Structure formats: C-alpha cells, structure tokens
N, C-alpha and C positions, 0 to 999 in steps of 0.2 A: 504494500500500500504506500502510495506517495505520502510523504510527511515533511512538513516544514520544521526543521530542527532548531532554527534560531531566527530571531528578528533583531535587527540593529537599527536604532533610531539615529538619524544624522541630524545634528544640531549645528547651525552656524553661530559661532560666538565671536564677539568683538574682542573681548579681553580673554585671550586664549589660556594662558597659564593660570590666571585667577579662577577661571571657570573650572578647569581641571582640578585645581586645589579644592574648590568648593565641593565638587562631586566626590573627591577622595575623603577629605577631612570631615565634611558635614553630612554627606549622604551615604557614606560607607562604600563607595565604589572602589574597585581595584584597577590600577593601571595595567592593561594587558600589553599594550604596544604604544610606543611614541615614535612617530616619524614626522618629518618636516611638515608642519601645518596641521597635524592630526594627533589626537589622543583617542585611543581605543580603550574604553573602560567598561567594566561590568560589575554588577552586583547580582549574584545568583544567575538567573536566566535573563535578566534585564541588561541589555547591551546598548551602549551609546558610542557614537563617533562624534567627537567634538572637533569641528573643522574651524580653523582660524580664518575668519572673514572680517578683517578690520574695517572694511568699507561698507559692509552690509547694513542696511537699515533693519533693526529688529522687527520681527513680525508684529509684536505688540504695539509698536509705534505706528505702523501703517494699517493696523486693524485686519491683517490677513490671518485667518484661522485655518490655513491649509495644512499646517503642521501640528500634529498632536500624537499622543501616545497614551495608552491606558495600561495600568499595571494592576494585575489581580494578585492578591496575596492572602495568606493566612496571617493571623495575629497582627492586624492593623494597629491595635492599641499598643503593642510592643514597639512597632516601628515609630509610632507617634511619640512614645516616651523616649526612644533613642534619639530622635531628631530634636526634641525639646531639650534634652540633656546636653546636646552639642550646640545649642544656641541657634538652631535653624528657626527663622521667623515663620511661625505657624499662624496663619490668618484665621482659621476657624477651628475651635476646639470642641464646641458643643454640637453633636450631630442633629439635635432637634431644638430649634430655637423658638423663642416665644413669638407670638403673633406680630409684634411690632418690630421685630428684627428681620434683617435680610441676610442671607437668602432664605426663602421659604422652602420648607421640606414637604414632600408629599409621599404617599405610600400607595403601592399597588399590591394586590394579592398575587403571589407567584405559585402557579400550579406545581412546578418542579420542586420548589422548596416547601410547599404546603404551609406557607406563611407570608407575612407582609414583607415587602422590600421597600426600603426608604430611598429616595433620591432627591438631590437638591434641585432647586429651580435655576440656580446659577452657581458658578464657581469662579472666583477671581484668583489668578495665578500671578504671583509677584516674582520678579527676577531678582535674585540675591546679589548678582554681580553688577548688573546695570539697574540700579535701584529705582530709576525713574520709569522703568518699563513694567507694565502689567497687562494681562490678557483676561478678558471677561468671556466666559463660556456660558451661554444661556441654553437651557433645556426646554424646548417647546413641546416635545412629545416623547413619551417613553413607551416602548412596546416590549413586552416580555414574551418573545417568541423565538424559536430556533432560527439561527442565521442560515441563509441559503448556502448550500454546499459549495457553490462556485463564487461566493462573494468576493474573495480576494483576487481570483482570476479576472472577474469582471472589473474590479477597481483598477487592476494593472492595465487591462486593455483600454479602459477609458482614459487612463493617464497617458497612454501612448498615442491616442487620437487627438490630443490637444495641440 
C-alpha cells in the first residue's frame, strides 16, 4: 500500500539563525541538517525546513493564508506546560472562554469519538521572532466527516495548475 512517510513544512524566515534558535530552544526541535540558507529541524514526526529569505514579506503582513500546518498530538496539556516553562508566549490558555471573551468556542457531536468536540471560532498566531507579525485564522464551518481518499493528490494537482 502506498504510504506517505513524512511531511516537511517549508517556512520562509527573515531572521534565519534566531528562528532556528527559537525552534530549538523554545519549541524543542532538533537540528537535523544545516546547509547554506536552510535549517532542517524536527520534533518527533513534525519536520520543518527553515529557509533564509531576508527579503520576503511575511505572510502575516500581507494577509496571505496559503501556508499552514496542523499538528495532532497526545498530551497537549504537557506540551503547553513545557512551552510555558520555556517562556514561549502563549496567547490562549483557557480552552472554553466566557461569553464576553474572544475567540468563541463551539462544540459538535462526533460520531467517531461518541462525544463532543470543541473548536475555536478563531485562532491568532503570533510570530516570536518578528514580533510585529500575527496571523488570524477564522473558522467559518467545521465538518466532522472522513476526508476523501484522494484529497492530497487533488490538492497537489490543483497547485500544479496555477
């Protein structure tokens, strides 16, 4: 059976060494390889390639949300505690906020989990290195259904047709 063994996120960073230091010292990534203009780093199965792009305008500044990654993990509370102990700026700590606070949280019943699943209405991501940058992700709809078997192939083909 065909299997994708690994995914690597490519991130353009303006402040190259400081970004790699942040990923290592604060986020717990290990340096796998350093070559001119690139840091290849990983934490467990989460892989990133930090590319030195000193003239690139950060996506947060231009409002482009074409680049993203999701990380699924066990023990998210332990990861939160680890990052807090290392001084990582954590924007949201309470998973369910009061009615007058933002972002608002909603829940859906999950057939596969046989219970409620909570999701945020929005997430703001702050850049630790380029502190003036942030990205706002808004969730307009959430569907709890299996993904199409060919989802990633379709996305790849669509990217080649642009």
